[in-house]
C-alpha positions in Angstrom: 0.1 0.0 0.0 1.2 3.6 -0.7 -0.3 6.2 1.5 0.0 9.9 2.2 -2.1 13.1 2.7 -4.0 12.0 -0.4 -4.1 8.2 0.3 -3.5 6.0 -2.6 -3.7 2.3 -2.2 -1.6 0.1 -4.5 -0.9 -3.7 -4.3 2.8 -4.1 -4.6 4.6 -7.5 -4.5 8.0 -7.7 -3.1 9.6 -8.5 -6.5 8.1 -5.4 -8.0 11.0 -3.5 -6.2 13.4 -6.1 -5.0 15.5 -8.6 -6.8 15.0 -12.3 -6.0 18.5 -13.1 -4.8 19.0 -10.1 -2.4 17.0 -7.3 -0.9 19.5 -4.7 -1.8 20.1 -3.1 -4.0 16.7 -2.6 -5.5 15.9 -3.8 -8.9 17.3 -1.7 -11.7 14.0 -2.1 -13.6 11.2 -1.9 -10.9 7.7 -3.0 -12.0 6.3 -0.2 -9.8 5.8 3.0 -11.8 5.7 5.9 -9.4 3.8 8.4 -11.7 1.3 5.8 -13.1 0.6 4.2 -9.7 0.6 7.2 -7.5 0.0 10.2 -9.7 3.1 12.0 -8.6 5.8 12.2 -11.3 9.5 12.0 -10.2 11.6 14.1 -12.6 15.0 15.8 -12.6 16.4 15.9 -9.1 13.5 14.1 -7.5 14.1 11.1 -9.8 17.6 10.8 -8.4 16.4 10.4 -4.8 16.3 7.2 -2.9 12.9 6.1 -1.6 13.9 6.6 2.0 14.5 10.3 1.5 10.8 10.9 1.0 9.2 7.8 2.6 10.2 7.3 6.2 9.2 4.8 9.0 10.5 3.7 12.2 9.7 0.0 11.5 9.8 -2.3 8.4 6.0 -2.3 8.3 5.8 1.5 8.8 8.4 2.1 6.1 6.5 0.0 3.6 3.3 1.9 3.9 5.3 4.5 2.0 3.7 7.4 3.8 4.6 11.0 3.0 3.8 14.2 4.6 2.3 15.6 1.4 3.1 16.5 -2.2 3.4 20.2 -1.7 7.0 21.6 -1.9 6.9 22.7 1.7 6.2 19.2 2.7 9.9 18.5 2.1 11.5 21.8 1.7 11.8 24.4 4.4 10.1 27.6 3.4 12.9 30.0 4.0 10.5 32.9 2.9 8.2 32.0 5.8 5.2 32.0 3.4 6.1 35.6 2.3 5.5 34.5 -1.3 2.7 32.0 -0.7 2.8 28.4 -1.4 3.3 28.6 -5.2 7.0 27.5 -5.1 7.0 26.6 -8.7 6.7 30.3 -9.6 10.5 30.5 -8.9 11.6 26.9 -8.2 11.5 23.7 -10.3 12.4 20.2 -9.8 15.2 20.8 -12.3 16.9 23.0 -9.9 15.7 24.3 -6.4 18.4 27.0 -6.8 16.6 30.4 -7.2 18.7 31.1 -10.3 15.8 29.4 -12.1 13.7 32.3 -11.1 15.9 34.6 -13.1 15.5 32.5 -16.2 11.7 32.7 -15.8 11.9 36.4 -15.2 13.3 36.8 -18.6 10.0 35.8 -20.0 8.4 38.9 -18.5 8.4 42.5 -19.8 11.4 43.1 -17.7 14.2 40.6 -18.2 16.9 40.7 -15.5 20.1 41.7 -17.3 23.6 42.7 -16.1 23.3 44.5 -12.7 19.6 43.8 -12.2 20.4 40.0 -12.2 22.4 40.3 -9.0 19.6 42.0 -6.9 17.6 40.3 -4.3 14.0 39.7 -5.2 12.8 41.7 -2.2 14.4 45.1 -3.3 11.9 45.2 -6.1 9.1 43.2 -5.0 8.5 44.7 -1.6 5.2 43.0 -1.0 4.0 39.5 -2.0 2.7 39.3 -5.5 3.3 43.0 -6.2 4.5 43.7 -9.6 6.6 46.9 -9.5 6.9 49.6 -12.1 9.4 48.9 -14.9 10.1 52.6 -15.4 13.7 53.3 -14.7 12.9 56.6 -12.7 10.8 54.8 -10.3 13.8 53.0 -8.9 16.6 55.3 -9.9 15.1 58.7 -8.9 18.0 59.4 -6.8 20.4 59.0 -9.7 18.1 60.7 -12.4 16.5 63.6 -10.7 19.7 65.4 -9.7 21.0 65.1 -13.3 17.7 66.1 -15.0 18.9 69.6 -15.6 21.8 68.3 -17.8 19.5 66.3 -19.8 18.5 69.2 -22.1 15.0 68.7 -23.8 14.1 65.7 -21.5 11.4 65.4 -18.8 11.2 63.2 -15.8 9.4 60.5 -17.8 11.8 60.1 -20.6 12.9 56.6 -21.7 16.2 56.2 -20.0 17.0 53.0 -21.9 17.5 55.1 -25.0 21.0 55.9 -23.7 21.6 53.9 -20.5 22.4 50.3 -20.1 21.5 48.0 -17.1 25.3 47.3 -16.6 25.7 50.5 -14.6 23.7 53.8 -14.5 26.5 56.0 -15.7 27.2 53.9 -18.8 26.0 55.4 -22.1 24.8 52.9 -24.6 27.0 53.2 -27.6 24.7 50.8 -29.5 21.9 53.3 -29.6 23.9 56.2 -30.9 23.1 55.2 -34.4 19.4 56.2 -33.7 20.6 59.8 -33.6 23.8 59.9 -35.5 26.1 57.0 -36.6 29.5 57.1 -35.2 30.3 53.5 -35.2 29.9 53.1 -38.9 30.0 55.3 -41.9 32.3 58.4 -42.3 32.6 59.1 -38.6 33.7 55.8 -37.6 37.1 56.1 -35.8 37.1 59.9 -36.2 36.5 60.6 -32.5 38.3 59.5 -29.2 35.5 60.0 -26.6 32.1 61.4 -26.0 33.7 64.8 -25.2 35.1 65.0 -28.8 31.6 66.1 -29.9 29.7 66.7 -26.6 31.9 69.4 -25.1 29.4 70.3 -22.3 29.9 67.6 -19.5 26.7 65.7 -18.8 24.7 67.4 -21.6 24.4 64.9 -24.5 21.8 66.7 -26.2 24.3 69.5 -27.1 27.0 68.8 -29.6 29.4 70.4 -31.9 30.6 69.5 -35.4 33.0 72.5 -35.5 35.6 72.0 -33.0 37.9 69.4 -31.6 39.7 69.2 -34.8 36.8 67.9 -36.7 35.2 70.5 -39.1 36.5 74.1 -39.2 34.1 77.0 -39.9 36.4 78.3 -42.6 36.7 75.0 -44.2 33.0 74.4 -44.2 32.4 78.0 -45.7 34.9 77.3 -48.5 33.2 73.9 -49.2 29.7 75.2 -49.3 30.0 78.8 -50.7 31.5 80.2 -53.8 31.6 83.9 -53.2 28.2 85.2 -52.3 26.7 81.9 -53.8 26.0 79.4 -51.1 24.4 75.8 -51.4 20.7 75.3 -50.5 19.3 72.1 -48.9 15.7 71.5 -48.3 14.8 75.1 -47.9 17.9 76.1 -45.9 20.6 78.2 -47.4 24.1 77.7 -45.9 24.9 80.8 -43.9 28.1 82.5 -45.1 28.5 83.7 -41.4 27.3 82.2 -38.1 27.0 78.5 -39.2 26.4 76.2 -36.2 26.3 72.5 -35.7 22.5 72.4 -35.9 22.9 73.7 -39.5 25.2 70.8 -40.2 22.9 68.3 -38.6 19.9 69.6 -40.7 21.5 68.8 -44.0 23.7 65.8 -42.8 21.6 63.8 -40.4 23.5 60.6 -41.0 26.9 62.2 -41.3 27.1 61.9 -44.9 25.7 63.6 -48.1 22.5 61.2 -48.3 20.1 64.1 -47.7 21.3 67.1 -49.6 24.3 65.9 -51.8 27.7 67.6 -52.1 
């Protein structure tokens, strides 16, 4: 007989589990099928356990009733969360690996995958109450980093999409991969033409402001000579190149990809 909280009675002959010549070790191919006969499937780590790790008894007869405390996880595993997260252990743990690292893999199936620095955080730092799904907006967790620097983010408000420029590796890292959305510097004619962000962004912390006409890149006199012949200056999409007072916004208007694709030579 097999019994537990949900009692299941099964007739089991000795040779269904034992070999005819010796009681131990048990038969390599027992006729007893745990999932079929009890409804509880043994898989992954559970399949590697010996019977006595789940079925205990102080006597031979008691042991062979195969009693168990229950089939819930907490029947065998201590709930170190003290029921903080409820009884649905499978939300974060699986028989494949009780290690909570499994939770991170499942988290990556949500709208907020845990990448880089986020992966090393304790669950409680974001999920401050059981079952609560916190905001996935950067500012709601990083306000102490973001608000003091808001003034240097020219043209942005406190609900801007931080991930356009910042990576989860560290808050002060600017995402190079996204620069091509605004102006390609890792491909095309500007690849390898700069040494650091400050080559073009000369105002510290202000990445909305840039210059094309300093840092040894393009000189005003050189651009004047290239775009004007005497009093005759080139026109592009309604803008005439100014013979005096040209600025970087003028450059960007005609060359938004850093080449001649918009207005030609």
